[in-house]
C-alpha positions as CSV (number, residue, x, y, z in Angstrom):
1,X,-63.9,-149.6,16.0
2,X,-65.4,-146.6,14.3
3,X,-68.8,-146.9,12.7
4,X,-69.8,-145.8,9.2
5,X,-70.0,-142.0,8.6
6,X,-73.6,-140.7,8.0
7,X,-74.4,-139.8,4.4
8,X,-75.4,-136.2,4.1
9,X,-79.1,-135.9,3.4
10,X,-79.9,-139.5,4.3
11,X,-82.7,-140.3,6.6
12,X,-81.9,-141.3,10.2
13,X,-82.1,-145.1,11.0
14,X,-85.3,-144.5,13.0
15,X,-87.2,-143.7,9.7
16,X,-86.5,-147.2,8.4
17,X,-88.8,-150.2,9.1
18,X,-87.4,-153.6,10.2
19,X,-87.4,-154.7,6.6
20,X,-85.2,-151.8,5.6
21,X,-88.1,-149.8,4.0
22,X,-87.8,-146.0,4.4
23,X,-91.2,-145.0,5.8
24,X,-90.7,-141.4,4.8
25,X,-90.7,-142.3,1.2
26,X,-93.5,-143.7,-1.0
27,X,-97.2,-143.5,-0.7
28,X,-98.8,-142.2,2.4
29,X,-102.1,-144.2,2.0
30,X,-100.3,-147.5,1.9
31,X,-98.1,-146.7,4.9
32,X,-101.2,-145.6,6.9
33,X,-103.0,-148.8,5.9
34,X,-100.0,-150.9,7.2
35,X,-99.9,-148.9,10.5
36,X,-103.7,-149.3,10.9
37,X,-103.7,-153.1,10.7
38,X,-102.8,-153.8,14.4
39,X,-105.5,-151.4,15.5
40,X,-108.1,-153.0,13.2
41,X,-107.1,-156.4,14.5
42,X,-107.5,-155.4,18.1
43,X,-110.8,-153.7,17.5
44,X,-112.0,-156.8,15.7
45,X,-110.9,-159.3,18.4
46,X,-112.4,-157.3,21.3
47,X,-116.1,-157.8,20.1
48,X,-115.3,-161.4,19.2
49,X,-114.1,-161.9,22.8
50,X,-117.4,-160.4,24.0
51,X,-119.5,-162.7,21.8
52,X,-117.7,-165.8,23.0
53,X,-118.0,-164.7,26.6
54,X,-121.8,-164.2,26.1
55,X,-122.2,-167.6,24.6
56,X,-120.9,-169.3,27.8
57,X,-122.6,-166.8,30.2
58,X,-126.0,-167.3,28.5
59,X,-126.0,-170.8,29.9
60,X,-126.2,-169.3,33.4
61,X,-129.4,-167.4,32.8
62,X,-130.9,-164.2,31.5
63,X,-129.7,-162.0,34.4
64,X,-126.1,-163.1,34.0
65,X,-126.3,-162.6,30.2
66,X,-127.8,-159.1,30.7
67,X,-125.1,-158.2,33.2
68,X,-122.2,-159.3,31.0
69,X,-123.7,-157.6,28.0
70,X,-124.0,-154.3,29.8
71,X,-120.5,-154.7,31.2
72,X,-119.2,-155.3,27.7
73,X,-120.8,-152.2,26.4
74,X,-119.4,-150.1,29.3
75,X,-116.0,-151.7,28.7
76,X,-116.0,-150.8,25.0
77,X,-117.1,-147.2,25.9
78,X,-114.2,-146.8,28.3
79,X,-111.7,-148.2,25.7
80,X,-113.0,-145.8,23.0
81,X,-113.0,-142.8,25.4
82,X,-109.4,-143.5,26.5
83,X,-108.2,-144.0,22.9
84,X,-109.9,-140.8,21.9
85,X,-108.4,-138.9,24.8
86,X,-105.0,-140.4,24.1
87,X,-105.1,-139.5,20.4
88,X,-106.3,-136.0,21.2
89,X,-103.5,-135.4,23.7
90,X,-100.9,-136.7,21.4
91,X,-102.1,-134.3,18.7
92,X,-102.1,-131.4,21.1
93,X,-98.6,-132.2,22.3
94,X,-97.4,-132.4,18.7
95,X,-98.9,-129.0,18.0
96,X,-97.1,-127.6,21.1
97,X,-93.8,-129.0,19.9
98,X,-94.2,-127.6,16.4
99,X,-95.0,-124.2,17.8
100,X,-91.9,-124.5,20.0
101,X,-93.8,-123.5,23.2
102,X,-91.6,-123.9,26.3
103,X,-94.4,-124.0,28.9
104,X,-93.3,-127.0,30.9
105,X,-96.3,-126.9,33.3
106,X,-98.9,-127.2,30.5
107,X,-96.9,-130.0,28.9
108,X,-96.5,-131.9,32.2
109,X,-100.3,-131.6,32.8
110,X,-101.1,-132.9,29.3
111,X,-98.8,-135.9,29.6
112,X,-100.1,-136.8,33.0
113,X,-103.6,-136.6,31.5
114,X,-102.6,-139.1,28.8
115,X,-101.2,-141.4,31.4
116,X,-104.5,-141.3,33.3
117,X,-106.4,-142.1,30.1
118,X,-104.1,-145.1,29.6
119,X,-104.7,-146.3,33.1
120,X,-108.5,-145.9,32.8
121,X,-108.4,-148.0,29.6
122,X,-106.6,-150.8,31.5
123,X,-109.4,-151.2,34.1
């Protein structure tokens, strides 16, 4: 069976969302807002987890509460650092691709750095 022929000038299927909306058309602010919702949800749930954790740990004493609080601050610092590194590396790789640089060693080093940042964020 032969599939439908592509329409000249049409966007590829990857540009369409699950609901069939073409993400390359329409307002950029609204699309960015929709894409930011999962990140906002994750960054809101993480502190909530820390607060609930501290409520239960506070019953064990002040030393345990202080330790969990300090560990939570360090945990958020590592997450923010890894997210920043990951975004920076993604931006740099995009710039390299736009400039059509073919330096594979630099690209490989950058991608491995991004993987290290991802691994650190999962600790």
